[in-house]
C-alpha positions in Angstrom: 8.0 19.5 -107.0 6.1 22.9 -104.8 5.5 23.9 -108.4 3.3 20.9 -109.5 1.5 21.2 -106.5 1.2 24.4 -106.6 -0.7 24.3 -110.6 -2.2 20.8 -109.1 -4.5 22.8 -106.2 -5.2 25.3 -108.5 -6.9 23.0 -111.0 -9.0 21.7 -108.8 -9.7 25.5 -107.1 -10.8 25.6 -111.4 -13.0 23.3 -111.5 -14.7 23.8 -108.1 -14.9 27.2 -109.4 -16.2 25.9 -112.5 -18.6 23.4 -110.7 -20.8 25.8 -108.2 -21.3 28.9 -112.1 -22.5 25.4 -113.3 -24.8 24.6 -110.9 -26.2 28.0 -110.4 -26.9 28.5 -114.0 -28.8 25.5 -114.3 -31.1 26.2 -111.1 -31.2 29.7 -111.9 -31.4 29.9 -115.7 -35.2 31.0 -115.7 -34.6 32.7 -112.8 -33.2 35.8 -114.1 -29.4 34.4 -112.0 -26.6 35.9 -113.9 -23.6 34.2 -113.0 -19.8 34.8 -113.8 -16.5 33.5 -112.6 -13.8 36.7 -111.3 -10.7 35.1 -110.4 -10.9 33.7 -107.7 -14.6 34.5 -107.0 -17.9 33.0 -107.9 -19.8 36.3 -108.6 -23.4 35.5 -108.6 -26.7 38.0 -108.4 -30.5 38.1 -108.7 -33.5 38.3 -106.7 -33.9 35.7 -103.4 -31.1 34.6 -104.0 -29.9 33.8 -100.2 -33.3 31.8 -100.4 -32.7 30.4 -103.2 -29.2 29.0 -101.8 -30.8 27.5 -98.9 -33.6 26.0 -99.7 -31.4 23.9 -102.5 -29.4 21.3 -101.0 -27.6 20.4 -104.2 -27.3 23.7 -105.1 -24.9 25.1 -101.6 -23.2 21.2 -101.8 -22.1 22.3 -104.9 -19.1 23.0 -104.1 -18.4 21.1 -101.6 -18.5 17.5 -103.6 -14.4 17.8 -104.5 -15.2 17.0 -108.3 
């Protein structure tokens, strides 16, 4: 039972990371945003990224929806 729970939690975290990466890639495709999932971390790099993150509510909420 514990192993099944761990698998479910890991799958949920993987979906959340993928959702974040997809949202960032969609928003930043024309702006030169580089997105990569590196294990447990979504790595993002771009000029002015912090300001863009705070201006776009959908981008901030991408990792909080639980979907």
